[in-house]
TIZA-952101 format. One line per field, with one value per residue: z, x, y of N, C-alpha, C, CB in turn; residue number from 1. Coordinates in steps of 0.02 Angstrom, whole numbers, plus 50000, padded with zeros to 5 digits. Glycine has a CB too. Layout:
residues N
nZ Z_...
nX X_...
nY Y_...
caZ Z_...
caX X_...
caY Y_...
cZ Z_...
cX X_...
cY Y_...
cbZ Z_...
cbX X_...
cbY Y_...
seq NUM_...
//
This chain:
residues 153
nZ 49848_49950_50092_50251_50361_50515_50559_50531_50630_50738_50728_50818_50769_50729_50692_50574_50491_50474_50402_50281_50243_50216_50145_50063_50085_50106_50219_50242_50280_50317_50300_50221_50253_50343_50456_50648_50592_50517_50360_50312_50334_50343_50407_50342_50214_50322_50303_50266_50281_50198_50040_49950_49792_49746_49878_49970_49989_50157_50087_50244_50292_50377_50430_50491_50522_50481_50475_50342_50242_50164_50161_50019_49925_49912_49820_49758_49756_49644_49676_49603_49594_49676_49717_49583_49499_49469_49467_49467_49606_49650_49530_49561_49634_49805_49900_50076_50108_50094_50124_50082_50095_50195_50205_50120_49972_49901_49781_49764_49601_49506_49383_49324_49249_49205_49188_49157_49121_49019_49004_49074_49224_49291_49441_49554_49664_49692_49778_49784_49828_49838_49914_49884_49948_49923_49909_49789_49700_49706_49714_49822_49962_50110_50080_50038_50062_50112_50099_50159_50092_50014_50006_49876_49844
nX 49411_49545_49583_49670_49752_49831_49876_49808_49818_49784_49676_49483_49456_49276_49283_49355_49314_49206_49230_49321_49190_49145_49192_49303_49392_49581_49630_49813_49986_50140_50142_50251_50177_50243_50261_50174_50059_50053_49948_49863_49978_50093_50117_50173_50265_50383_50536_50682_50664_50647_50564_50504_50531_50346_50295_50175_50124_50092_50004_49981_49901_49858_49717_49694_49584_49520_49474_49455_49548_49501_49506_49471_49461_49606_49721_49853_50039_50190_50393_50511_50637_50679_50595_50597_50526_50352_50211_50081_49994_49845_49696_49592_49540_49536_49405_49340_49253_49283_49357_49491_49540_49667_49728_49807_49827_49967_50013_50182_50275_50368_50442_50356_50228_50289_50246_50258_50391_50397_50394_50423_50480_50620_50597_50640_50809_50787_50830_50806_50662_50513_50342_50192_50055_49922_49789_49672_49632_49713_49862_49896_50033_49973_49917_50001_50113_50249_50356_50491_50643_50656_50675_50668_50689
nY 51544_51552_51483_51471_51342_51378_51226_51111_50990_51019_51049_50972_50858_50858_50969_50946_50871_50944_51075_51036_50960_51055_51200_51068_51055_50937_50877_50827_50738_50705_50590_50424_50309_50204_50262_50346_50370_50311_50249_50116_50009_49890_49715_49572_49531_49498_49633_49555_49409_49288_49172_49026_48991_48928_48926_48988_49153_49266_49424_49532_49626_49832_49938_50094_50185_50340_50498_50571_50523_50389_50228_50154_50042_49908_49876_49782_49793_49692_49726_49664_49698_49796_49923_49980_49974_49917_49776_49728_49620_49578_49530_49619_49780_49764_49749_49827_49737_49600_49453_49459_49543_49614_49526_49434_49311_49262_49144_49092_49125_49076_49174_49331_49429_49583_49742_49874_49874_49796_49663_49467_49457_49360_49283_49212_49182_49296_49462_49586_49586_49692_49715_49801_49917_49984_50115_50106_50234_50319_50383_50475_50487_50447_50310_50237_50099_50025_49872_49816_49763_49592_49409_49294_49125
caZ 49902_49967_50150_50264_50393_50502_50577_50533_50657_50784_50754_50833_50737_50668_50658_50520_50453_50477_50335_50223_50197_50185_50119_50002_50113_50114_50267_50237_50335_50250_50318_50201_50250_50380_50546_50677_50562_50436_50375_50297_50382_50311_50426_50301_50231_50351_50253_50248_50266_50135_50040_49875_49714_49750_49947_49958_50027_50143_50101_50255_50309_50424_50378_50543_50501_50422_50438_50296_50200_50161_50108_49976_49918_49882_49766_49803_49688_49677_49658_49577_49590_49751_49721_49531_49423_49502_49465_49506_49606_49615_49465_49532_49680_49855_49927_50121_50161_50052_50135_50064_50115_50254_50203_50030_49968_49825_49764_49705_49534_49479_49329_49344_49166_49260_49137_49177_49080_48952_48986_49127_49251_49300_49517_49583_49660_49683_49845_49849_49803_49893_49918_49878_49989_49922_49890_49739_49667_49740_49727_49905_49981_50151_50047_50039_50139_50058_50115_50172_50035_50033_49981_49836_49832
caX 49420_49592_49590_49757_49725_49892_49890_49754_49797_49812_49581_49475_49435_49231_49310_49416_49236_49152_49298_49324_49126_49086_49267_49324_49484_49575_49700_49869_50054_50221_50190_50251_50163_50298_50279_50161_50019_50028_49837_49890_50032_50106_50125_50218_50305_50435_50607_50754_50636_50668_50529_50513_50433_50287_50267_50068_50168_50037_50032_49942_49868_49801_49703_49706_49521_49512_49368_49458_49590_49471_49538_49377_49494_49654_49779_49928_50124_50270_50427_50563_50672_50707_50528_50584_50452_50307_50194_49967_49971_49793_49663_49556_49561_49487_49363_49364_49236_49326_49398_49551_49555_49678_49783_49793_49864_50003_50065_50258_50259_50454_50440_50280_50261_50301_50190_50288_50465_50349_50423_50450_50544_50636_50580_50709_50857_50786_50842_50756_50587_50483_50242_50162_49976_49894_49737_49666_49560_49739_49962_49902_50074_49968_49888_50016_50117_50281_50383_50569_50649_50641_50725_50641_50766
caY 51557_51518_51480_51468_51325_51325_51206_51073_50926_51074_51040_50945_50797_50840_51029_50969_50868_51008_51103_50982_50948_51176_51204_51019_51040_50894_50842_50811_50752_50666_50514_50391_50222_50207_50315_50273_50418_50265_50237_50083_49952_49820_49678_49554_49470_49579_49642_49535_49384_49245_49155_49015_48982_48890_48966_49051_49213_49299_49490_49561_49744_49858_49981_50134_50213_50389_50532_50621_50476_50312_50159_50127_49978_49907_49877_49740_49759_49701_49756_49637_49782_49859_49976_50040_49931_49890_49753_49676_49550_49538_49546_49675_49794_49709_49808_49798_49671_49548_49393_49440_49639_49632_49455_49413_49241_49243_49087_49121_49086_49074_49205_49348_49463_49675_49767_49938_49861_49757_49539_49432_49438_49279_49293_49153_49211_49423_49490_49651_49605_49721_49738_49896_49893_50052_50118_50087_50264_50392_50409_50482_50445_50427_50272_50170_50069_49962_49834_49817_49711_49494_49363_49225_49074
cZ 49934_50059_50179_50338_50446_50523_50605_50593_50728_50822_50773_50786_50711_50645_50567_50495_50411_50384_50324_50209_50164_50122_50068_50006_50144_50151_50260_50286_50290_50268_50230_50184_50303_50443_50569_50628_50495_50449_50369_50311_50338_50380_50410_50252_50241_50293_50302_50249_50160_50121_49942_49830_49756_49797_49929_50036_50054_50139_50169_50287_50376_50405_50482_50503_50522_50433_50360_50220_50200_50109_50064_49977_49891_49863_49800_49739_49700_49640_49645_49566_49627_49729_49633_49497_49481_49462_49478_49529_49600_49556_49486_49633_49743_49888_50012_50166_50123_50097_50139_50060_50180_50265_50179_49999_49910_49842_49731_49654_49511_49418_49347_49261_49233_49195_49135_49103_49022_48950_49071_49133_49280_49399_49589_49569_49681_49754_49873_49800_49858_49881_49947_49900_49973_49909_49814_49687_49674_49703_49783_49947_50075_50169_50045_50058_50093_50114_50122_50101_50059_49992_49904_49795_49769
cX 49468_49565_49610_49733_49819_49928_49814_49750_49800_49709_49546_49425_49344_49261_49337_49347_49203_49190_49318_49246_49097_49149_49302_49405_49521_49651_49787_49922_50101_50235_50195_50216_50215_50313_50222_50077_49993_49936_49826_49978_50027_50127_50200_50177_50380_50489_50629_50722_50660_50609_50585_50466_50398_50268_50199_50114_50077_50054_49974_50007_49850_49782_49691_49612_49535_49468_49386_49472_49555_49506_49463_49414_49554_49696_49862_49977_50160_50314_50469_50625_50677_50641_50557_50540_50409_50244_50101_49994_49909_49754_49620_49552_49501_49465_49356_49320_49232_49365_49493_49565_49617_49751_49784_49842_49899_50056_50130_50262_50355_50481_50371_50321_50242_50277_50242_50371_50437_50358_50435_50525_50557_50610_50642_50770_50856_50803_50821_50699_50555_50371_50261_50108_49962_49836_49722_49650_49675_49794_49937_49977_50042_49932_49927_50090_50166_50329_50461_50601_50687_50665_50676_50680_50723
cY 51536_51546_51410_51414_51336_51292_51138_51006_50963_51053_50972_50916_50816_50934_51009_50891_50915_51055_51061_50975_51021_51179_51151_51011_50972_50899_50836_50807_50706_50623_50449_50286_50197_50202_50291_50329_50357_50244_50173_50028_49887_49748_49596_49549_49548_49558_49597_49468_49333_49186_49108_49001_48952_48895_48998_49118_49240_49380_49524_49626_49747_49934_50041_50205_50308_50441_50545_50569_50408_50286_50133_50044_49976_49848_49842_49749_49737_49693_49715_49653_49820_49931_50034_50024_49895_49857_49745_49645_49519_49567_49613_49692_49801_49761_49780_49761_49631_49516_49414_49544_49609_49577_49409_49357_49257_49177_49120_49087_49102_49137_49271_49392_49540_49711_49848_49911_49809_49674_49550_49448_49361_49332_49262_49181_49266_49409_49557_49666_49621_49702_49771_49895_49989_50069_50113_50169_50293_50362_50457_50447_50423_50343_50260_50157_50019_49934_49862_49765_49628_49495_49296_49181_49030
cbZ 49925_49923_50172_50286_50368_50484_50603_50462_50640_50731_50686_50881_50802_50689_50712_50540_50497_50588_50343_50246_50246_50292_50181_49920_50178_50062_50267_50201_50433_50235_50409_50212_50163_50370_50554_50801_50538_50427_50305_50264_50479_50249_50420_50317_50146_50463_50240_50301_50292_50151_50063_49863_49617_49738_49975_50025_49957_50197_50017_50294_50260_50505_50297_50540_50553_50362_50483_50321_50228_50147_50172_49847_49884_49909_49741_49831_49651_49727_49685_49539_49556_49734_49832_49486_49338_49544_49480_49459_49651_49662_49435_49466_49661_49909_49879_50147_50207_49997_50063_49980_50165_50303_50243_49974_49962_49789_49709_49729_49468_49433_49266_49448_49045_49296_49177_49299_49138_48865_48909_49118_49305_49267_49521_49543_49614_49666_49852_49879_49765_49885_49949_49801_50112_49886_49917_49749_49708_49835_49642_49938_49968_50167_50009_49973_50192_49974_50077_50266_49973_50039_50074_49791_49924
cbX 49381_49674_49537_49814_49673_49925_49932_49750_49849_49847_49527_49477_49447_49119_49382_49545_49187_49173_49362_49364_49062_49106_49310_49300_49500_49549_49686_49880_50045_50301_50124_50287_50184_50318_50281_50177_50069_50091_49768_49872_50000_50186_50063_50258_50310_50483_50657_50826_50587_50749_50459_50550_50427_50284_50323_49916_50235_49985_50032_49882_49769_49825_49613_49824_49448_49491_49323_49525_49665_49388_49578_49345_49462_49679_49789_49917_50175_50292_50438_50550_50651_50837_50532_50634_50495_50289_50239_49887_49987_49745_49613_49466_49600_49523_49277_49396_49174_49372_49375_49555_49450_49604_49795_49811_49818_50057_50031_50339_50175_50467_50429_50242_50188_50411_50083_50308_50537_50380_50555_50438_50555_50759_50501_50716_50876_50672_50904_50808_50546_50517_50169_50150_49980_49919_49719_49613_49444_49742_50021_49828_50155_49949_49855_49998_50033_50331_50365_50589_50701_50573_50760_50593_50800
cbY 51548_51539_51504_51575_51258_51333_51253_51050_50850_51183_51062_50960_50723_50813_51056_50963_50865_51076_51149_50902_50912_51309_51200_51055_51089_50858_50771_50839_50719_50695_50455_50422_50180_50245_50424_50237_50500_50160_50273_50113_49929_49838_49684_49502_49382_49582_49725_49555_49436_49207_49210_48970_48913_48833_49032_48959_49287_49279_49541_49520_49786_49855_49947_50168_50166_50357_50646_50683_50468_50302_50070_50174_49937_49941_49972_49628_49791_49658_49800_49623_49826_49906_50042_50062_49839_49938_49740_49619_49529_49519_49479_49654_49846_49643_49817_49837_49665_49577_49336_49373_49707_49624_49425_49486_49168_49320_49029_49114_49134_48984_49144_49397_49448_49714_49770_49944_49819_49788_49493_49361_49487_49226_49246_49071_49209_49502_49490_49751_49548_49823_49698_49940_49849_50084_50165_50027_50303_50418_50468_50435_50486_50477_50273_50142_50034_49993_49785_49779_49753_49439_49314_49239_49006
seq 1_2_3_4_5_6_7_8_9_10_11_12_13_14_15_16_17_18_19_20_21_22_23_24_25_26_27_28_29_30_31_32_33_34_35_36_37_38_39_40_41_42_43_44_45_46_47_48_49_50_51_52_53_54_55_56_57_58_59_60_61_62_63_64_65_66_67_68_69_70_71_72_73_74_75_76_77_78_79_80_81_82_83_84_85_86_87_88_89_90_91_92_93_94_95_96_97_98_99_100_101_102_103_104_105_106_107_108_109_110_111_112_113_114_115_116_117_118_119_120_121_122_123_124_125_126_127_128_129_130_131_132_133_134_135_136_137_138_139_140_141_142_143_144_145_146_147_148_149_150_151_152_153
//
């Protein structure tokens, strides 16, 4: 059975929850994690910032509570090439009850094994690193946030 709802945003939250429970509906929007409707927002590292190998980089993020799209745990990924390839910084997904949730510390190393590339990448002197925080079980763009480029010296 197909049910069309022209504008989910116009419905009160309790009706969205009821519709989701009865019909298995999923509310969607076009957020990419960078606007005011974003569920995950990263505050550190800031775009344009510079870090050194050996520094402790605090990846800080907040999660806006959403009754439909829930962040059960977070994964932290790093891209050494402006978002073309990604590798995990955390060894296991971080649940909300963990002290690391929202404030994950990573000791910056001089190189990192990027699994998607299949080899180690030197991080020293890389000017287009990015961090991504995403809900561990989905590729929903509403549950992913990415920083702008920052440098590792």
